[in-house]
N, C-alpha and C positions, 0 to 999 in steps of 0.2 A: 314602483317608486324607487329611485336610486338611493342607496344609503350613503351618507357622507363619510368620507375617509379622513381620519385625523391626520394633521401634518406629520406627526411622529410615525404613524403607520406608513404614510406615503414615502417617508424618507428612509425607512428601513430597507436595506438592500436585500435582494434575493440571495439565499444561501445555495450555492452550487458545489457539489462534491465530485471530486475526481479520484478514482482509484489510481494507483501508480504503476505497479508491475502489470504488463500486458495492455496498458492503456497509454500512459505517457512514455514509457520505455518498453523495449521488447525483452521478454523473459523475466526471470526472477532475479532482481538485482542483488539481494543479500546472498542468495545461493551462489551467484556469480562471484561475489566477494570471497566466500568460503572456498570455492573451487580454486580461485587464484591463490589463496593462502596455502592450500594443500599442494599446489603445483610448485610453490617456492620451498615448502617444507614437507616433503613427501612422508617423512617419518610420522607426521600427525595422523596418517591413515591408520597406523597401528593402534592408535588410541581408540579407534572405532570398533575394534574387535570385540570388546565386551558387549556391544549392542547387537551382535549377530543373532544370538538366541531370541532376541525380541523382534526379529523381522516380521513374524506373523502379525504383529500389531499394526503393520501398515495397512491391513485390510479394514481396519476400523478407524474412523475419523479421530476419535480421542486418542487412539494408540499412535496415530501419525504425529499428533502434537507432542505426545510424550517423547517419542523417538527424536523428533526435531529438537526439542529442548535439550535432550541428552547429547545429541550430536553437536549442537552449538557450544555447550559447556566444554566438551572435549576438544573441539577444534580451536577454541579460544583459551584453552588451559594455559595459565601463566601469562596471559596477555592482559596487561592493566587497561583500565578504561581509557586513560590518556593515550596509551600506545595504540589501542584499537582505533581511536578517533583519528590519529595521525595516519594509520594504515588506510582507513576508510576514505579520508580526503585524497590520499595519493591514488587509490583505486578509482575514485570518482573522476579524477582528472584524466586518467587513462581511458576510462570508459567513454567519457564525453567526446574524445577524439575519434572513437570508432564510428565509422560511417554506418548509419542506419540504427544506431542504438536508441536514440530518441525517435518518437513517432511524430513527424512534422505536422500531420493533420491534427493530432491531439494537442500539441503545444499551441498551434494556431487557434484551435477552438477555445483553449483555456485563456489565451490572451484576449480573444473577443469578449469573453464573459467579463474579464477585468475592465475592458474598455466600456462595457455597458454599465459598469458600476456594481456588478454582482460581487457578493462576498464569496470568493473561491477558497475552498479548503481541500487540500490533498489529504486523503484518508487512506492509509496504507499499512500493510503488514511488514513492509520493509523497515529496518531499524532507522530510528530517527536521524542520527548523525549522518549516516550514509545517504539517506534520502535527501536531506538538506544540502549536502555537498553536491549531489547530482543536480538538484534544482538550481543551485548557484551557477552550475556550468552552463545553463541556458538562460541565465539572468532572470530566474523566477524565485530568487532567494527571499523576496518579500511576501510570497504566497504563504498563507497559513498552512500548518502541517500538523496532522495528528497521526502518530506512527508508533510502531513497536519501540520498546526501549530496553537497554541493557542497564545493569547496575554493577557497582563494585562488590567484589567478594574476595576472600583470601585465595580463591582459586583463579582469580582474574575476572574478566568481564563475563557476566552471566545474564540470561534472560530475566527481565523484570515484568514486562508486559508484551504479550503477543497479540497484536492488534488485528485480529481476523474475526470474521463472522459477527456474532452479536456483540463481541467486545468492541467493535468499531462504534456502536451506538453508545456504549458505556463510556468510552474514552472521549467521544464528542460531547457528551453530557458534562464530563469533568472539565472539558475545554470551554464550557459555557454555551454550547450550541445544542438545541433540542429540535426534534422534528415538529411539524413537517418541513422538509426541505423542498426547494423549488425544483431541483434537478439533481440527478446522480448518474455518473458514468462509471461503468464497470465492465469487465470481460469475464467475470467469474460467478458461478452459482453460489459460492460461499458468501457473496455479498448480498444475498436476497434480503436479509433484515434491513440493510441500508437502503436498498432499492425500494422496498415496500414502504419505507418512511419518506419517500420522495413523491412529489406530484407528477414528475416525469422521470421515468427510469429508462436510461439509455444503455443498451447492450452494445459493446464494441466488438465488431467482427465475430458475431456468434456463429458457432456451428449449428447444424440442423437440430441435434439433440438438445443443446442448451437453449436454442430458440424456442423449441416446442415446450420445454419445461417452464421457461420463464414467461412465455406468453400466457400459459395456463395460470400461473400464479399472479402475474402482474396486471392482467386484463388491459383495460383501456389506457393505463399509464405507460404501457410498454412502447418503446421506440428503439430503433437500432441505427447504427452508422457503420460504414465501411471506411476505415482509416488506414492509410499507408504512409 
């Protein structure tokens, strides 16, 4: 016997999640911003010298996050939040002009979900203002975004939220969105918590090792696409 579906439930759009770096764009967009910053102000590399004794921490996941936060603080030292945003917008305009920076197949897939009436949310470890500026470059500025954030401090702009791993689920909950999700796209094993919370978990261009690990964890919900 078929169960009746309420009009409210039928009208509720499916929630579809897209990772950003490695899915919609190639590479790590915030790292690209920091590299460009260092190229223009090479003296900032000297600020990273105090982190050299901590390099063994790179072998541990938590240690990598500590080092990343420290590096961001140092590379943005003295950069106000408003100044950072202006630099991020300028960087985004330059990146948008680079051939191959955006992944056409991914952008097309996102647009198809929108046309179907799905609620599409880009969930990313990239900083919010930079990610928004990049989305605007391909006329996706209306898409919902849950991202990492910076905050003001007397040192300049510093990390406030690093939206990776399980933090993505916490930030989506704060955004008013809770699992289960209809579908999630990612290229990274770090997104396993988000993928496990989706009815269909789509790996983008996975290598053999990642494919094997994720198939074992995701089971029947696993799917994959090859996008270029």
